[in-house]
C-alpha positions in Angstrom: 48.2 36.5 -3.0 50.9 34.6 -1.1 53.1 31.9 -2.6 51.3 29.3 -0.6 47.9 30.4 -2.0 49.3 30.5 -5.6 50.5 26.9 -5.2 47.0 25.6 -4.8 45.4 25.0 -8.3 42.1 26.6 -9.0 39.3 24.1 -9.3 38.4 23.3 -13.0 35.3 21.9 -14.5 37.2 18.6 -15.1 38.4 18.4 -11.5 34.9 19.2 -10.2 33.5 16.3 -12.3 36.1 13.9 -11.0 35.3 15.0 -7.5 31.6 14.5 -8.0 32.2 11.1 -9.6 34.3 10.1 -6.6 31.7 11.3 -4.2 28.9 9.5 -6.1 30.8 6.1 -5.9 32.0 6.4 -2.3 29.3 5.2 0.0 28.6 7.1 3.2 27.8 5.3 6.4 24.6 6.2 8.2 24.8 9.3 10.2 22.6 11.6 12.3 19.8 11.6 9.8 19.7 7.8 9.8 19.7 7.7 13.6 16.8 10.1 13.7 14.9 8.3 11.0 15.5 4.9 12.6 14.0 6.3 15.9 11.0 8.1 14.3 10.2 6.0 11.2 11.0 2.8 13.1 8.7 3.6 15.9 5.9 4.7 13.6 6.3 1.5 11.4 6.2 -0.7 14.5 3.1 1.1 15.6 1.3 0.8 12.3 2.4 -2.6 11.1 2.9 -4.4 14.4 5.6 -6.5 12.7 6.1 -10.0 14.1 9.9 -10.4 14.3 11.6 -13.8 14.6 15.2 -14.6 15.1 16.6 -11.2 16.0 19.0 -12.9 18.4 20.6 -14.7 15.4 21.9 -11.5 13.9 25.6 -10.7 14.7 25.6 -7.3 16.5 29.0 -6.2 15.2 31.3 -6.8 12.2 30.3 -7.1 8.5 26.9 -8.7 7.8 25.0 -9.3 4.6 21.2 -9.5 4.9 19.9 -11.5 2.0 16.1 -11.3 1.6 13.2 -12.2 -0.6 11.6 -9.1 -2.2 7.9 -8.6 -2.4 7.3 -4.9 -1.8 8.7 -1.4 -1.7 8.4 -1.4 2.1 10.8 -4.4 2.4 13.6 -1.9 2.6 11.8 -0.3 5.6 10.8 -3.6 7.2 14.4 -5.0 7.4 16.0 -1.9 9.0 13.0 -1.6 11.4 13.3 -5.2 12.5 17.0 -5.6 12.6 18.9 -5.1 15.9 21.6 -3.0 14.1 21.8 -0.3 11.4 21.4 -1.7 7.9 22.4 -0.1 4.6 20.9 -0.9 1.2 21.1 0.6 -2.3 18.3 2.6 -3.8 17.8 4.3 -7.2 19.8 7.5 -7.4 16.7 9.2 -8.8 15.3 9.2 -5.2 18.1 11.5 -4.2 18.2 13.8 -7.2 14.9 15.5 -7.1 14.6 19.3 -6.7 12.4 21.5 -4.6 10.4 20.5 -1.6 9.4 17.1 -3.0 13.0 16.3 -3.8 14.2 17.3 -0.4 11.6 15.2 1.3 12.5 12.1 -0.8 16.2 12.6 -0.2 15.8 13.0 3.6 13.5 10.0 3.8 15.8 7.6 2.0 18.8 8.9 3.9 16.8 8.3 7.1 16.3 4.6 6.4 19.9 3.9 5.5 19.7 4.0 1.7 22.7 4.7 -0.5 22.2 6.2 -4.0 23.3 4.1 -6.9 22.6 4.1 -10.6 20.9 0.8 -11.4 21.5 -1.4 -14.3 23.3 -4.4 -15.6 26.9 -5.0 -16.5 29.3 -2.4 -15.1 26.5 -0.7 -13.1 25.8 -3.9 -11.2 29.5 -4.4 -10.5 29.8 -0.8 -9.3 26.9 -1.4 -6.9 28.6 -4.4 -5.5 31.8 -2.4 -5.0 29.9 0.2 -2.9 28.5 -2.6 -0.7 32.0 -4.1 -0.4 33.4 -0.8 0.9 30.6 -0.7 3.5 31.4 -4.3 4.6 35.0 -3.5 4.9 34.0 -0.8 7.4 32.3 -3.5 9.5 28.8 -2.4 8.5 25.7 -4.3 7.6 24.2 -4.3 4.1 20.9 -5.7 2.7 20.5 -7.3 -0.8 17.7 -8.9 -2.7 19.2 -11.9 -4.6 16.2 -12.1 -6.8 17.2 -8.8 -8.3 13.7 -7.2 -8.3 10.3 -7.5 -6.7 8.2 -10.6 -7.2 4.9 -9.6 -8.6 3.2 -13.0 -8.3 4.4 -13.9 -4.8 6.7 -16.7 -5.9 10.4 -16.9 -4.9 12.6 -16.6 -8.0 16.1 -18.0 -8.6 18.9 -16.0 -7.0 21.4 -14.0 -8.8 25.0 -14.5 -7.7 25.9 -10.9 -6.6 25.2 -11.4 -2.9 27.1 -14.7 -2.9 30.0 -13.0 -4.7 30.1 -10.3 -2.1 30.1 -12.8 0.7 32.8 -14.9 -0.8 34.9 -11.8 -1.5 34.7 -10.3 1.9 34.1 -13.3 4.1 31.0 -11.6 5.7 28.4 -14.0 7.0 25.0 -14.0 5.2 21.9 -13.7 7.4 18.9 -15.0 5.3 15.7 -13.0 5.8 12.1 -14.2 5.0 9.5 -11.4 4.6 5.8 -12.3 4.8 2.9 -10.0 4.1 4.7 -7.0 2.8 3.2 -7.5 -0.6 -0.3 -7.2 1.0 0.7 -4.2 3.1 1.9 -2.4 0.0 1.3 -4.1 -3.3 3.3 -3.0 -6.3 1.7 0.2 -7.8 0.0 1.2 -4.6 0.4 4.9 -3.6 0.0 4.3 0.1 0.5 1.3 2.3 -2.4 -0.5 3.9 -2.8 0.1 7.6 -4.7 -3.2 8.3 -2.0 -5.7 7.3 0.5 -7.2 9.7 3.9 -8.2 8.4 6.4 -10.9 9.5 10.2 -10.6 9.4 12.2 -13.8 10.0 16.0 -13.8 10.5 17.7 -17.1 9.9 21.1 -18.4 11.2 24.2 -16.8 9.7 25.6 -18.7 6.7 29.4 -19.0 6.0 29.4 -19.4 2.3 33.3 -19.4 2.1 33.2 -23.2 2.4 32.1 -23.3 -1.2 35.4 -21.9 -2.5 36.8 -18.7 -3.8 34.9 -15.7 -5.1 36.5 -16.2 -8.6 34.9 -19.6 -9.0 31.6 -19.6 -10.8 30.7 -22.9 -9.3 31.3 -21.5 -5.8 29.2 -18.5 -6.5 26.3 -20.7 -7.8 26.5 -23.1 -4.8 26.6 -20.3 -2.3 23.7 -18.6 -4.0 21.6 -21.8 -4.0 22.3 -22.3 -0.2 21.3 -18.7 0.5 18.0 -19.0 -1.5 17.2 -22.3 0.1 17.5 -20.6 3.5 15.3 -17.7 2.4 12.7 -20.2 1.1 12.6 -22.0 4.4 11.9 -18.7 6.1 9.4 -17.2 3.7 7.5 -20.4 2.7 6.9 -19.1 -0.8 6.2 -21.2 -3.9 9.4 -21.6 -5.9 9.3 -20.1 -9.4 12.3 -22.1 -10.7 13.3 -19.3 -13.1 15.0 -15.9 -12.9 12.8 -12.8 -12.4 13.6 -11.1 -15.7 11.5 -8.7 -17.8 10.4 -10.1 -21.2 13.1 -10.0 -23.8 12.8 -7.3 -26.4 13.8 -8.6 -29.8 15.5 -11.8 -31.0 19.0 -10.9 -29.7 17.7 -10.3 -26.1 15.8 -13.6 -26.3 19.0 -15.4 -27.3 20.9 -13.8 -24.5 18.4 -14.8 -21.9 18.2 -18.4 -23.3 22.0 -18.9 -23.3 23.6 -19.9 -20.0 25.1 -16.9 -18.3 25.7 -15.6 -14.8 23.0 -13.3 -13.3 24.4 -10.6 -11.0 
């Protein structure tokens, strides 16, 4: 063994864990798999769903962009990349990337091919970590997609927006392109194993919004005003009935009920 070789420390279990953690929290931009998937899956989706796309010309073709959309179906995350005139990244549950065997490989390849980035979902620090991953992508001049409602609407109504997308836009200065999706819930309702082949979907892109006029990212008022402007634009595009409340699961126990009732910021 040479002195140069002996100067390189052997990898330890601890250093391996640190490296895997760093890799898990560092987003990767779309590569060859995404380019292939965009061509194949995009062409197939356009053939099957015959999406009616409006406003593609409004989308900036370079620089950081945040697509903020209503959320009705699992296939929303396919509809937006298919309809957008540029590559789009979005976050997906890490479980989709962690399966083993043939099924796990198919799932991992599929989500990579549509621009998904694995993230461990949850509230609190997990939500902030997800925003950090998207911020890193925006700093590379890429486009990301978010659902301000936080989760899918099961009754077709548009719920109040959480402030994460607005915070990201205020923090990075990236313009927000509102997106209104129509018909994706009929094409693939929640719980359906396979999408319907008879439904046609509509994807509407709105004019880019500069939310920095509302103030700094550290201002709760600025985040709320920016969120309300984004949700108003989404509503104008989707035409949904407004729910007027947050899309949250029923509180479990008295403490959770109190937490939901008290004023707090939803990210």
